[in-house]
N, CA and C of each residue as an Amber inpcrd file, in Angstrom:
protein
   732
   0.8500000  -1.1950000   0.0000000   0.0000000   0.0000000   0.0000000
   0.8860000   1.2450000   0.0000000   0.6630000   2.1480000  -0.9360000
   1.3970000   3.3990000  -1.0140000   0.6660000   4.4540000  -0.1840000
   1.3720000   5.5530000   0.1000000   0.7570000   6.6360000   0.8720000
  -0.5260000   7.1150000   0.1870000  -0.4660000   7.1750000  -1.1700000
  -1.6350000   7.6910000  -1.8870000  -2.8290000   6.7390000  -1.8140000
  -2.5830000   5.4750000  -1.4400000  -3.6720000   4.5030000  -1.3210000
  -4.4220000   4.6470000   0.0040000  -3.8820000   5.4100000   0.9120000
  -4.5330000   5.5810000   2.2110000  -5.8170000   6.3940000   2.0750000
  -6.7500000   6.0920000   2.9550000  -7.9630000   6.9010000   3.0470000
  -7.5220000   8.3380000   3.3560000  -7.9510000   9.3240000   2.5700000
  -7.5370000  10.7180000   2.7860000  -7.8140000  11.2060000   4.2080000
  -8.8660000  10.6730000   4.8210000  -9.1950000  11.0940000   6.1890000
  -8.1410000  10.6030000   7.1870000  -7.6430000   9.3790000   6.9340000
  -6.5870000   8.8220000   7.7950000  -5.3140000   9.6520000   7.6320000
  -4.9820000   9.9460000   6.3780000  -3.7830000  10.7430000   6.0970000
  -3.8830000  12.1150000   6.7710000  -5.0270000  12.7230000   6.6600000
  -5.2460000  14.0470000   7.2470000  -5.1300000  13.9910000   8.7750000
  -5.6780000  12.9150000   9.3610000  -5.6300000  12.7710000  10.8130000
  -4.1820000  12.6720000  11.2940000  -3.3650000  11.8710000  10.5870000
  -1.9800000  11.6930000  11.0250000  -1.0970000  12.8900000  10.6910000
  -1.4970000  13.6800000   9.7420000  -0.7860000  14.9370000   9.5150000
  -1.0680000  15.9040000  10.6690000  -2.2630000  15.7990000  11.2240000
  -2.5920000  16.5680000  12.4260000  -1.7760000  16.0940000  13.6160000
  -1.5950000  14.7650000  13.7230000  -0.7600000  14.1940000  14.7920000
   0.6760000  14.7150000  14.6560000   1.1550000  14.8000000  13.4200000
   2.5090000  15.3210000  13.1660000   2.6770000  16.7160000  13.7780000
   1.6790000  17.5700000  13.5820000   1.7470000  18.9340000  14.1100000
   1.7990000  18.9420000  15.6360000   1.0540000  17.9980000  16.2550000
   1.0670000  17.8960000  17.7250000   2.4510000  17.4680000  18.2100000
   3.0410000  16.4790000  17.5340000   4.3230000  15.9240000  17.9650000
   5.4780000  16.9140000  17.7800000   5.3470000  17.8070000  16.8300000
   6.3900000  18.8170000  16.6010000   6.5790000  19.7020000  17.8230000
   5.4670000  20.0580000  18.4540000   5.5340000  21.0070000  19.5660000
   5.2470000  20.3640000  20.9260000   5.1830000  19.0240000  20.9540000
   4.8400000  18.3160000  22.2030000   5.8870000  18.5610000  23.2880000
   5.4200000  18.8650000  24.4820000   6.3200000  19.0280000  25.6340000
   5.9740000  18.0430000  26.7470000   4.6890000  17.9450000  27.0750000
   4.2520000  17.0180000  28.1240000   2.7500000  16.7990000  27.9900000
   2.2400000  15.8630000  28.7880000   0.8060000  15.5970000  28.7610000
   0.4550000  14.4010000  27.9030000  -0.8050000  14.2640000  27.5850000
  -1.2810000  13.1000000  26.8300000  -0.9550000  13.2400000  25.3500000
  -0.6570000  12.0910000  24.7480000  -0.4640000  12.0470000  23.2980000
  -1.7910000  11.7040000  22.6240000  -1.9650000  12.0740000  21.3580000
  -3.2010000  11.7110000  20.6580000  -3.3970000  10.1910000  20.6270000
  -4.6270000   9.7380000  20.8330000  -4.9150000   8.3040000  20.8120000
  -4.5240000   7.6830000  19.4690000  -4.6810000   8.4540000  18.4110000
  -4.3390000   7.9490000  17.0710000  -2.8680000   7.5560000  16.9910000
  -2.0190000   8.2590000  17.7510000  -0.5960000   7.9310000  17.7460000
  -0.3300000   6.6570000  18.5520000  -1.0230000   6.5260000  19.6740000
  -0.7920000   5.3760000  20.5610000  -1.1340000   4.0430000  19.8980000
  -2.0270000   4.0640000  18.9150000  -2.4340000   2.7910000  18.2820000
  -1.5290000   2.3900000  17.1230000  -0.5770000   3.2550000  16.7450000
   0.2810000   2.9420000  15.5880000   0.9670000   1.5750000  15.7020000
   1.5170000   1.1980000  16.8770000   2.1790000  -0.1170000  16.9500000
   1.2520000  -1.2990000  16.6450000  -0.0380000  -1.1020000  16.7660000
  -0.9890000  -2.1870000  16.5160000  -1.4290000  -2.2700000  15.0540000
  -0.9800000  -1.3320000  14.2370000  -1.3930000  -1.3110000  12.8330000
  -0.4330000  -2.1330000  11.9730000  -0.9920000  -2.8220000  10.9870000
  -0.1430000  -3.6240000  10.0990000   0.8020000  -2.7220000   9.3060000
   0.3100000  -1.5820000   8.9090000   1.1270000  -0.6540000   8.1130000
   1.7140000   0.4600000   8.9930000   2.1890000   0.0830000  10.1900000
   2.6530000   1.0610000  11.1640000   3.7920000   1.9310000  10.6310000
   4.6840000   1.3400000   9.8280000   5.8030000   2.1340000   9.3080000
   5.3120000   3.2270000   8.3670000   4.3410000   2.8750000   7.5670000
   3.7810000   3.8290000   6.6150000   3.0930000   4.9980000   7.3450000
   2.3200000   4.6420000   8.3680000   1.6260000   5.6720000   9.1570000
   2.6480000   6.5470000   9.8920000   3.6690000   5.8960000  10.4170000
   4.7240000   6.6330000  11.1360000   5.3870000   7.6530000  10.2140000
   5.5970000   7.2500000   8.9760000   6.2270000   8.1160000   7.9850000
   5.4450000   9.4260000   7.8150000   4.1100000   9.3380000   7.8680000
   3.2590000  10.5260000   7.7110000   3.5020000  11.5120000   8.8550000
   3.8000000  10.9680000  10.0520000   3.9930000  11.8590000  11.2120000
   5.3600000  12.5390000  11.2150000   6.2440000  12.1530000  10.2660000
   7.5550000  12.7890000  10.0960000   8.3830000  12.7920000  11.3840000
   8.8930000  11.6210000  11.7980000   9.6370000  11.5180000  13.0700000
  10.8010000  12.5010000  13.2080000  11.4040000  12.8850000  12.0960000
  12.5520000  13.8060000  12.1900000  12.1470000  15.1780000  12.7220000
  10.8420000  15.4630000  12.6810000  10.3750000  16.7750000  13.1580000
   9.8330000  16.7310000  14.5870000   9.7580000  15.5300000  15.1790000
   9.2020000  15.4260000  16.5350000  10.0770000  16.1860000  17.5270000
   9.4540000  16.6770000  18.5740000  10.2260000  17.2410000  19.6830000
  10.9280000  16.0970000  20.4140000  11.9550000  16.4290000  21.1890000
  12.6860000  15.3980000  21.9400000  11.7590000  14.6870000  22.9280000
  10.8390000  15.4350000  23.5390000   9.8980000  14.8360000  24.4970000
   8.9680000  13.8430000  23.7900000   8.5700000  14.1830000  22.5500000
   7.7170000  13.2790000  21.7700000   8.4890000  12.0060000  21.4030000
   9.7760000  12.1540000  21.1020000  10.5960000  10.9810000  20.7620000
  10.6850000  10.0290000  21.9570000  10.8170000  10.5920000  23.1470000
  10.8420000   9.7380000  24.3430000   9.5260000   8.9830000  24.5020000
   8.4110000   9.6910000  24.3990000   7.1000000   9.0540000  24.5630000
   6.8670000   7.9910000  23.4800000   7.2950000   8.3080000  22.2630000
   7.1420000   7.3480000  21.1610000   7.9620000   6.0920000  21.4300000
   9.1980000   6.2720000  21.8960000  10.0580000   5.1160000  22.1960000
   9.4400000   4.2670000  23.3010000   8.8710000   4.9350000  24.3020000
   8.2120000   4.2130000  25.4000000   7.0640000   3.3570000  24.8680000
   6.2650000   3.9290000  23.9880000   5.1140000   3.2100000  23.4240000
   5.5710000   2.0720000  22.5040000   6.5410000   2.3670000  21.6520000
   6.9720000   1.3590000  20.6760000   7.7650000   0.2360000  21.3370000
   8.5850000   0.5660000  22.3360000   9.3520000  -0.4670000  23.0430000
   8.4200000  -1.4360000  23.7710000   7.3010000  -0.9180000  24.2600000
   6.3590000  -1.7550000  25.0100000   5.4380000  -2.5710000  24.1120000
   5.1140000  -2.0380000  22.9340000   4.0450000  -2.6440000  22.1380000
   4.4650000  -3.3200000  20.8360000   5.6840000  -3.0950000  20.4070000
   6.1420000  -3.7470000  19.1770000   6.8950000  -5.0280000  19.5100000
   6.8680000  -5.9810000  18.6010000   7.6970000  -7.1760000  18.7610000
   9.1570000  -6.7670000  18.5440000  10.0630000  -7.6400000  19.0090000
  11.4980000  -7.3160000  19.0010000  11.9980000  -6.8190000  17.6390000
  11.6400000  -7.5410000  16.5670000  12.1570000  -7.1660000  15.2440000
  11.6020000  -5.8330000  14.7760000  10.3460000  -5.5810000  15.1110000
   9.7420000  -4.3050000  14.7200000  10.3330000  -3.1640000  15.5480000
  10.5450000  -3.4260000  16.8390000  11.1820000  -2.4240000  17.6980000
  12.5760000  -2.1030000  17.1630000  13.2870000  -3.1340000  16.7150000
  14.6180000  -2.9610000  16.1310000  14.5690000  -1.9960000  14.9460000
  13.5520000  -2.1330000  14.1070000  13.4170000  -1.2380000  12.9510000
  13.1380000   0.1950000  13.3950000  12.2850000   0.3370000  14.3840000
  11.9890000   1.6780000  14.8910000  13.2570000   2.3160000  15.4560000
  14.0040000   1.5460000  16.2550000  15.2340000   2.0630000  16.8460000
  16.2200000   2.4910000  15.7480000  16.3560000   1.6290000  14.7310000
  17.3580000   1.8500000  13.6980000  16.9870000   2.9810000  12.7380000
  15.7130000   3.0510000  12.3710000  15.2870000   4.0170000  11.3580000
  14.8740000   5.3690000  11.9420000  14.4680000   5.3760000  13.2110000
  13.9450000   6.6100000  13.8070000  14.8140000   7.1090000  14.9610000
  15.0410000   6.2500000  15.9650000  15.7220000   6.7090000  17.1810000
  17.2080000   6.9640000  16.9660000  17.9230000   6.0130000  16.3600000
  19.3720000   6.1640000  16.1920000  19.7450000   7.4080000  15.3710000
  19.1110000   7.6390000  14.2060000  19.4670000   8.8520000  13.4540000
  19.2360000  10.1280000  14.2570000  18.1610000  10.1430000  15.0560000
  17.8630000  11.3350000  15.8560000  18.9300000  11.5450000  16.9250000
  19.3420000  10.4530000  17.5710000  20.3930000  10.5340000  18.5950000
  21.6730000  11.0980000  17.9790000  22.0480000  10.5590000  16.8250000
  23.2970000  10.9680000  16.1820000  23.2300000  12.4270000  15.7190000
  22.0970000  12.8140000  15.1750000  21.9270000  14.2030000  14.7210000
  22.0280000  15.1680000  15.8950000  21.3870000  14.8000000  16.9990000
  21.3780000  15.6650000  18.1830000  22.7910000  15.8410000  18.7350000
  23.5260000  14.7390000  18.7910000  24.9020000  14.8040000  19.3040000
  25.8050000  15.6060000  18.3670000  25.5930000  15.4300000  17.0700000
  26.4140000  16.1610000  16.0960000  26.1690000  17.6650000  16.1910000
  24.9250000  18.0460000  16.4320000  24.5730000  19.4660000  16.4570000
  24.8900000  20.1480000  17.7800000  24.5780000  19.4610000  18.8920000
  24.6860000  20.1230000  20.2020000  25.8700000  19.6450000  21.0540000
  26.5450000  18.5860000  20.5920000  27.7040000  18.0190000  21.3240000
  27.3230000  17.3970000  22.6660000  26.0470000  17.3500000  22.9610000
  25.5500000  16.6670000  24.1530000  24.1530000  16.1520000  23.8090000
  23.6680000  15.2100000  24.5950000  22.3890000  14.5870000  24.2740000
  21.2700000  15.1570000  25.1370000  20.2140000  15.5730000  24.4710000
  19.0260000  16.0770000  25.1580000  18.5490000  15.0600000  26.2000000
  18.0970000  15.5340000  27.3360000  17.6610000  14.6640000  28.4310000
  16.5910000  13.6610000  27.9750000  15.6150000  14.1390000  27.2090000
  14.5270000  13.2580000  26.7570000  15.0510000  12.1670000  25.8190000
  16.0290000  12.5200000  24.9960000  16.5960000  11.5230000  24.0770000
  17.4280000  10.4910000  24.8440000  18.1000000  10.9580000  25.8930000
  18.8530000  10.0140000  26.7350000  17.8870000   9.0310000  27.4090000
  16.7690000   9.5590000  27.8830000  15.7540000   8.7030000  28.5030000
  15.1530000   7.7420000  27.4760000  15.0240000   8.1950000  26.2380000
  14.5210000   7.3270000  25.1600000  15.4830000   6.1610000  24.9290000
  16.7780000   6.4580000  24.9580000  17.7810000   5.3890000  24.8240000
  17.6410000   4.3680000  25.9450000  17.4820000   4.8580000  27.1580000
  17.3090000   3.9610000  28.3050000  16.0580000   3.1010000  28.1280000
  14.9860000   3.7360000  27.6820000  13.7230000   3.0190000  27.5070000
  13.8350000   1.9780000  26.3990000  14.6580000   2.2340000  25.3950000
  14.7940000   1.2870000  24.2730000  15.3880000  -0.0430000  24.7200000
  16.0790000  -0.0420000  25.8680000  16.6480000  -1.2920000  26.3960000
  15.5690000  -2.2540000  26.8870000  14.3250000  -1.7940000  26.9210000
  13.2100000  -2.6850000  27.2610000  13.1480000  -3.8560000  26.2810000
  13.6250000  -3.5970000  25.0570000  13.7830000  -4.6620000  24.0570000
  15.2830000  -4.7690000  23.7760000  16.0240000  -5.5190000  24.6190000
  17.4950000  -5.5130000  24.5110000  18.0210000  -6.0230000  23.1720000
  17.3390000  -7.0210000  22.5960000  17.7700000  -7.5110000  21.2820000
  17.6060000  -6.4350000  20.2250000  16.4990000  -5.7150000  20.3110000
  16.2520000  -4.6120000  19.3870000  17.2760000  -3.5070000  19.5570000
  17.6740000  -3.2410000  20.8080000  18.6750000  -2.2150000  21.0880000
  20.0120000  -2.5980000  20.4610000  20.4370000  -3.8420000  20.6760000
  21.7370000  -4.2790000  20.1610000  21.7540000  -4.2840000  18.6310000
  20.6930000  -4.8410000  18.0360000  20.6710000  -4.9830000  16.5750000
  20.1970000  -3.7290000  15.8550000  19.4980000  -2.8580000  16.5750000
  18.9600000  -1.6650000  15.9270000  19.7450000  -0.3990000  16.2090000
  20.5240000  -0.4170000  17.3160000  21.2850000   0.7910000  17.6830000
  22.7880000   0.5020000  17.7660000  23.1800000  -0.3740000  18.6920000
  24.6080000  -0.5620000  18.9590000  25.3830000  -1.0870000  17.7480000
  24.9780000  -2.2300000  17.2040000  25.7640000  -2.8310000  16.1220000
  25.7410000  -1.9980000  14.8360000  24.5750000  -1.4630000  14.4240000
  24.6010000  -0.6020000  13.2260000  25.4860000   0.6320000  13.4060000
  25.4990000   1.1640000  14.6260000  26.3400000   2.3290000  14.9240000
  27.8110000   1.9810000  14.7140000  28.2340000   0.8250000  15.2180000
  29.6340000   0.4260000  15.0860000  29.9660000  -0.0270000  13.6670000
  29.0130000  -0.6830000  13.0370000  29.2370000  -1.1510000  11.6600000
  29.3140000   0.0100000  10.6700000  28.7830000   1.1690000  11.0610000
  28.8440000   2.3400000  10.1790000  30.2900000   2.7720000   9.9620000
  31.1440000   2.4340000  10.9380000  32.5650000   2.7830000  10.8220000
  32.8850000   4.2220000  11.1730000  31.8520000   5.0230000  11.4870000
  32.1200000   6.4330000  11.8030000  31.5270000   6.8550000  13.1410000
  31.3870000   5.8870000  14.0400000  30.9020000   6.2000000  15.3880000
  31.9560000   7.0500000  16.0950000  31.5460000   8.1950000  16.6070000
  32.4950000   9.0790000  17.2920000  32.7010000   8.6210000  18.7370000
  33.7790000   9.0760000  19.3360000  34.0350000   8.7230000  20.7340000
  32.9580000   9.3110000  21.6400000  32.4570000  10.4980000  21.2990000
  31.3800000  11.1030000  22.0910000  30.1350000  10.2160000  22.0420000
  29.7750000   9.7300000  20.8530000  28.6200000   8.8330000  20.7180000
  28.8320000   7.5680000  21.5460000  30.0470000   7.0160000  21.4530000
  30.3460000   5.7690000  22.1750000  30.2570000   5.9670000  23.6880000
  30.7700000   7.0810000  24.1830000  30.7640000   7.3330000  25.6340000
  29.3340000   7.5150000  26.1450000  28.5340000   8.2890000  25.4120000
  27.1730000   8.5790000  25.8800000  26.2640000   7.3570000  25.7530000
  26.2850000   6.6920000  24.6140000  25.4480000   5.4960000  24.4510000
  25.9760000   4.3760000  25.3440000  27.3080000   4.3290000  25.4950000
  27.9060000   3.3330000  26.3800000  27.4760000   3.5170000  27.8250000
  27.2600000   4.7680000  28.2380000  26.8450000   5.0190000  29.6270000
  25.4570000   4.4290000  29.8980000  24.6240000   4.3850000  28.8710000
  23.2940000   3.7720000  29.0170000  23.4420000   2.2690000  29.2580000
  24.3600000   1.6590000  28.5150000  24.6140000   0.2200000  28.6820000
  25.1990000  -0.0450000  30.0660000  26.1370000   0.8020000  30.4870000
  26.8200000   0.5980000  31.7720000  25.8560000   0.6940000  32.9500000
  24.8810000   1.5780000  32.8480000  24.0100000   1.8590000  34.0010000
  22.7550000   0.9980000  34.0540000  22.5360000   0.1980000  33.0490000
  21.2960000  -0.5850000  33.0140000  21.5770000  -2.0690000  32.8400000
  20.6630000  -2.8660000  33.3410000  20.8160000  -4.3190000  33.2670000
  20.4350000  -4.8210000  31.8740000  21.2880000  -5.6720000  31.3060000
  21.0250000  -6.2640000  29.9890000  21.2470000  -7.7700000  30.1160000
  20.3070000  -8.5920000  29.6280000  20.4780000 -10.0510000  29.7220000
  21.7700000 -10.5200000  29.0650000  22.3900000 -11.5200000  29.6550000
  23.6830000 -12.0160000  29.1800000  23.6330000 -12.4760000  27.7220000
  22.5240000 -13.0470000  27.3000000  22.4090000 -13.5590000  25.9290000
  22.6760000 -12.4450000  24.9140000  22.0600000 -11.3030000  25.1190000
  22.1960000 -10.1940000  24.1680000  23.5730000  -9.5500000  24.2570000
  24.0860000  -9.4210000  25.4680000  25.4180000  -8.8310000  25.6260000
  26.4970000  -9.7480000  25.0590000  26.3520000 -11.0490000  25.2710000
  27.3260000 -12.0090000  24.7310000  27.3870000 -11.9280000  23.2130000
  26.2180000 -11.8750000  22.5980000  26.1570000 -11.7870000  21.1290000
  26.8110000 -10.5020000  20.6430000  26.5970000  -9.4040000  21.3770000
  27.1940000  -8.1210000  20.9940000  28.7150000  -8.1560000  21.1420000
  29.2010000  -8.7300000  22.2460000  30.6530000  -8.8330000  22.4660000
  31.2940000  -9.6450000  21.3450000  30.6430000 -10.7380000  20.9850000
  31.1380000 -11.6110000  19.9140000  31.2770000 -10.8290000  18.6160000
  30.2580000 -10.0450000  18.2880000  30.2590000  -9.2640000  17.0460000
  31.3520000  -8.1880000  17.0740000  31.4420000  -7.4870000  18.2100000
  32.4270000  -6.4100000  18.3050000  33.8480000  -6.9720000  18.2350000
  34.0540000  -8.1210000  18.8700000  35.3810000  -8.7490000  18.8740000
  35.8390000  -9.1060000  17.4570000  34.8920000  -9.3370000  16.5640000
  35.2260000  -9.7080000  15.1780000  35.4510000  -8.4860000  14.2860000
  35.1120000  -7.3030000  14.7810000  35.2580000  -6.0820000  13.9710000
  36.6970000  -5.5830000  13.9900000  37.0190000  -4.7470000  13.0090000
  38.3210000  -4.0860000  13.0120000  38.3650000  -3.0830000  14.1600000
  39.5790000  -2.7250000  14.5530000  39.7160000  -1.8200000  15.6890000
  39.2260000  -0.4140000  15.3650000  38.4650000   0.1420000  16.3010000
  38.2210000   1.5920000  16.3570000  38.1640000   1.9300000  17.8460000
  38.3680000   3.1990000  18.1660000  38.2740000   3.6160000  19.5630000
  36.9010000   3.3340000  20.1320000  35.8690000   3.5690000  19.3220000
  34.4900000   3.3400000  19.7760000  34.2590000   1.8650000  20.0990000
  34.7880000   0.9810000  19.2520000  34.6440000  -0.4610000  19.5110000
  35.2550000  -0.8310000  20.8540000  36.4230000  -0.2660000  21.1330000
  37.1000000  -0.5640000  22.4010000  36.2980000  -0.0690000  23.5980000
  35.6650000   1.0950000  23.4450000  34.8560000   1.6420000  24.5470000
  33.7010000   0.7010000  24.8730000  32.9730000   0.2760000  23.8320000
  31.8260000  -0.6070000  24.0660000  32.2740000  -1.9840000  24.5720000
  33.3980000  -2.4710000  24.0560000  33.9030000  -3.7670000  24.5150000
  34.2430000  -3.6950000  25.9980000  34.9200000  -2.6270000  26.3960000
  35.2830000  -2.4710000  27.8150000  34.0430000  -2.3900000  28.7020000
  33.0610000  -1.6180000  28.2770000  31.8400000  -1.4450000  29.0880000
  31.1060000  -2.7720000  29.2460000  30.9900000  -3.5330000  28.1720000
  30.2730000  -4.8180000  28.2360000  31.0520000  -5.8400000  29.0690000
  32.3780000  -5.8590000  28.9050000  33.2000000  -6.7930000  29.6940000
  33.1610000  -6.4370000  31.1750000  33.0340000  -5.1470000  31.4670000
  33.0510000  -4.6770000  32.8510000  31.7530000  -4.9970000  33.5880000
  30.7580000  -5.5210000  32.8610000  29.5040000  -5.9010000  33.5170000
  29.6360000  -7.2670000  34.2100000  30.7900000  -7.8950000  34.0280000
  31.1670000  -9.1150000  34.7780000  30.1930000 -10.2810000  34.5710000
  29.8030000 -10.4820000  33.3380000  28.9670000 -11.6430000  33.0260000
  29.7860000 -12.9290000  33.1320000  29.0990000 -14.0410000  33.3650000
  29.7370000 -15.3540000  33.2310000  29.6250000 -15.7300000  31.7570000
  30.5740000 -15.2320000  30.9670000  30.4780000 -15.3710000  29.5080000
  30.7310000 -16.8040000  29.0470000  30.0430000 -17.2360000  27.9870000
  30.3390000 -18.5460000  27.3910000  31.7860000 -18.5670000  26.9020000
  32.4050000 -19.7580000  26.9080000  33.8110000 -19.8600000  26.4990000
  34.0370000 -19.3740000  25.0770000  33.0350000 -19.5660000  24.2300000
  33.1670000 -19.1210000  22.8350000  33.3860000 -17.6060000  22.7710000
  32.7070000 -16.8810000  23.6490000  32.8200000 -15.4120000  23.6700000
  34.1720000 -14.9990000  24.2570000  34.5970000 -15.6920000  25.3140000
  35.9100000 -15.4170000  25.9120000  37.0060000 -15.6610000  24.8740000
  36.8960000 -16.7860000  24.1460000  37.8720000 -17.1030000  23.0990000
  37.9110000 -16.0220000  22.0270000  36.7400000 -15.5330000  21.6390000
  36.6680000 -14.4870000  20.6150000  37.3930000 -13.2260000  21.0820000
  37.2670000 -12.9220000  22.3710000  37.9570000 -11.7470000  22.9250000
  39.4750000 -11.9620000  22.9170000  39.9030000 -13.1600000  23.2750000
  41.3400000 -13.4680000  23.2480000  41.8830000 -13.2490000  21.8350000
  41.1890000 -13.8040000  20.8420000  41.6550000 -13.6760000  19.4600000
  41.5750000 -12.2320000  18.9760000  40.5980000 -11.4930000  19.4920000
  40.4770000 -10.0700000  19.1480000  41.7570000  -9.3310000  19.5420000
  42.2200000  -9.5690000  20.7590000  43.4190000  -8.8600000  21.2190000
  44.6850000  -9.4050000  20.5560000  44.7350000 -10.7320000  20.3430000
  45.9350000 -11.3200000  19.7370000  46.1370000 -10.8660000  18.2890000
  45.0820000 -10.3840000  17.6550000  45.2050000  -9.8710000  16.2830000
  46.1530000  -8.6790000  16.2090000  46.4260000  -8.0670000  17.3660000
  47.2710000  -6.8760000  17.3920000  48.7460000  -7.2230000  17.6480000
  49.0390000  -8.5260000  17.6720000  50.4030000  -8.9560000  18.0090000
  51.4350000  -8.4180000  17.0240000  51.0430000  -8.3540000  15.7560000
  51.9890000  -7.8860000  14.7380000  51.7760000  -6.4140000  14.3770000
  50.9390000  -5.7550000  15.1560000  50.6580000  -4.3390000  14.8990000
  51.8220000  -3.4940000  15.4020000  52.4140000  -2.7290000  14.5210000
  53.6070000  -1.9600000  14.8950000  53.2530000  -0.5850000  15.4690000
  51.9640000  -0.2460000  15.4120000  51.5400000   1.0620000  15.9550000
  51.6830000   1.0920000  17.4840000  51.7510000   2.2960000  18.0100000
  51.6240000   2.4780000  19.4610000  50.1240000   2.3780000  19.7530000
  49.7110000   1.3120000  20.3760000  48.2780000   1.0680000  20.5290000
  47.6420000   2.0740000  21.4910000  46.4700000   2.5630000  21.1260000
  45.8330000   3.6440000  21.9020000  45.4340000   3.2260000  23.3160000
  45.2610000   4.2400000  24.1550000  44.8550000   4.0270000  25.5430000
  43.5490000   3.2420000  25.6050000  42.6090000   3.5330000  24.7240000
  41.3060000   2.8530000  24.7450000  41.4640000   1.3490000  24.5330000
  42.3990000   0.9660000  23.6780000  42.6720000  -0.4590000  23.4550000
  43.2120000  -1.0780000  24.7390000  44.1460000  -0.4070000  25.3650000
  44.7530000  -0.9190000  26.6010000  43.7200000  -1.0300000  27.7310000
  42.7960000  -0.0830000  27.7850000  41.7550000  -0.1340000  28.8230000
  40.8470000  -1.3440000  28.6330000  40.4690000  -1.6070000  27.3800000
  39.6220000  -2.7790000  27.0910000  40.3880000  -4.0710000  27.4020000
  41.6640000  -4.0960000  27.0180000  42.5010000  -5.2770000  27.2650000
  42.6480000  -5.5340000  28.7650000  42.9200000  -4.4680000  29.5330000
  43.0690000  -4.5900000  30.9850000  41.7740000  -5.1030000  31.6200000
  40.6450000  -4.5550000  31.2040000  39.3500000  -4.9860000  31.7500000
  39.1120000  -6.4590000  31.4710000  39.4210000  -6.8820000  30.2350000
  39.2270000  -8.2970000  29.8740000  40.0780000  -9.2080000  30.7590000
  41.3340000  -8.8660000  30.9050000  42.2550000  -9.7050000  31.6930000
  41.8260000  -9.7460000  33.1640000  41.4410000  -8.5990000  33.6910000
  41.0160000  -8.5600000  35.0960000  39.7740000  -9.4040000  35.3420000
  38.8290000  -9.3290000  34.4380000  37.5420000 -10.0050000  34.6420000
  37.5670000 -11.4910000  34.2740000  38.4010000 -11.8540000  33.2790000
  38.2850000 -13.2160000  32.7340000  39.5880000 -14.0140000  32.7580000
  40.5390000 -13.5810000  33.5920000  41.8110000 -14.3170000  33.6560000
  41.6250000 -15.7650000  34.0950000  40.5740000 -16.0290000  34.8590000
  40.3400000 -17.3970000  35.3290000  39.6640000 -18.2650000  34.2640000
  39.1920000 -17.6450000  33.1870000  38.4380000 -18.3870000  32.1640000
  39.2470000 -18.6920000  30.9130000  40.5280000 -18.2620000  30.8890000
  41.3300000 -18.5190000  29.6950000  42.3100000 -19.6610000  29.9640000
  42.7220000 -20.3270000  28.8990000  43.6440000 -21.4650000  29.0400000
  45.0580000 -20.9560000  29.2970000  45.9160000 -21.8430000  29.7280000
  47.3060000 -21.4370000  30.0090000  47.9970000 -20.9910000  28.7180000
  47.6600000 -21.6350000  27.5900000  48.2440000 -21.2380000  26.2950000
  47.8100000 -19.8270000  25.9270000  46.5220000 -19.5300000  26.1640000
  46.0210000 -18.1900000  25.8670000  46.6710000 -17.1620000  26.7830000
  46.8640000 -17.5310000  28.0400000  47.4900000 -16.6090000  28.9940000
  48.9210000 -16.2820000  28.5470000  49.6520000 -17.3060000  28.1200000
  51.0310000 -17.0880000  27.6520000  51.0540000 -16.1900000  26.4170000
  50.1150000 -16.4330000  25.5050000  50.0520000 -15.6300000  24.2760000
  49.7320000 -14.1760000  24.5860000  48.8380000 -13.9610000  25.5460000
  48.4730000 -12.5900000  25.9160000  49.6300000 -11.8840000  26.6330000
  50.4090000 -12.6450000  27.4070000  51.5820000 -12.0640000  28.0670000
  52.6300000 -11.6290000  27.0420000  52.7950000 -12.4630000  26.0050000
  53.7190000 -12.1030000  24.9230000  53.2400000 -10.8480000  24.2070000
  51.9300000 -10.7790000  23.9880000  51.3350000  -9.6040000  23.3460000
  51.6110000  -8.3560000  24.1700000  51.4680000  -8.4940000  25.4780000
  51.6310000  -7.3480000  26.3730000  53.0630000  -6.8020000  26.3220000
  54.0370000  -7.6870000  26.1220000  55.4390000  -7.2480000  26.0330000
  55.6560000  -6.3690000  24.7990000  54.9080000  -6.7010000  23.7390000
  55.0910000  -5.9610000  22.4630000  54.2000000  -4.7240000  22.4100000
  52.9910000  -4.8570000  22.9590000  52.0080000  -3.7670000  22.8610000
  52.1910000  -2.7860000  24.0030000  53.1950000  -1.9540000  23.9010000
  53.4590000  -0.9930000  24.9780000  52.4280000   0.1310000  24.9370000
  52.0030000   0.5870000  26.1000000  51.0320000   1.6920000  26.1270000
  51.6620000   2.9840000  25.6470000  50.8400000   3.9380000  25.2130000
  51.3740000   5.2330000  24.7940000  52.1490000   5.8870000  25.9320000
  53.0560000   6.7760000  25.5680000  53.9200000   7.4100000  26.5880000
  53.1410000   8.2510000  27.5960000  52.0120000   8.7970000  27.1270000
  51.2270000   9.6500000  28.0410000  50.1760000   8.8610000  28.8100000
  50.2910000   7.5280000  28.7730000  49.3130000   6.6800000  29.4570000
  49.5610000   6.7150000  30.9450000  48.5090000   7.0180000  31.7290000
  48.6700000   7.0550000  33.1920000  47.6880000   6.1150000  33.8340000
């Protein structure tokens, strides 16, 4: 169904909802908006309301409604297509995250699989996640409880990615949650760090912080061969001179 196939009255009603969401600060949302998650063509209807124009307070309320009422995969799409771009735009423009948008991020963890697949991994896979984005979004992960299944899958994915400072920040934060990780995930982390054995660069502080966190938390879960290999790596991977 295309936008033009919609009943003109429905289209007109949701264009009215768009105007409400642009200037929304607090109070009740239109009932027509609250039922969007229950509609088969919810994405199409959402498009009419123009999410990029919503106020930050409206984005929080929308995330609360969608996180509660959409299935995981649908929530993932909402997070990826609506919430993540707004978060990134806000940070790029203001260098800090609006309070309501930060609360929206926290609320999105209600669907942890959707959060990981719709926000965290696409952000890192973009290859241009800034350190500011990583620190702020990472703080949401650090301060909230996330089931081990979803965090393990995220650690596994990040461990397989090429190095970036942002990747190291998220890896450190997830490792610092002290999960009893499956051996497969621990092994992936070992191999992630060992990939830097032949790296001739002075490895950044963020890499060393993630490495230190991993060793502190999981030294009892690695084999003696892995421990020896990591010790050899440590001899070669000297921290930067300004590392304190």
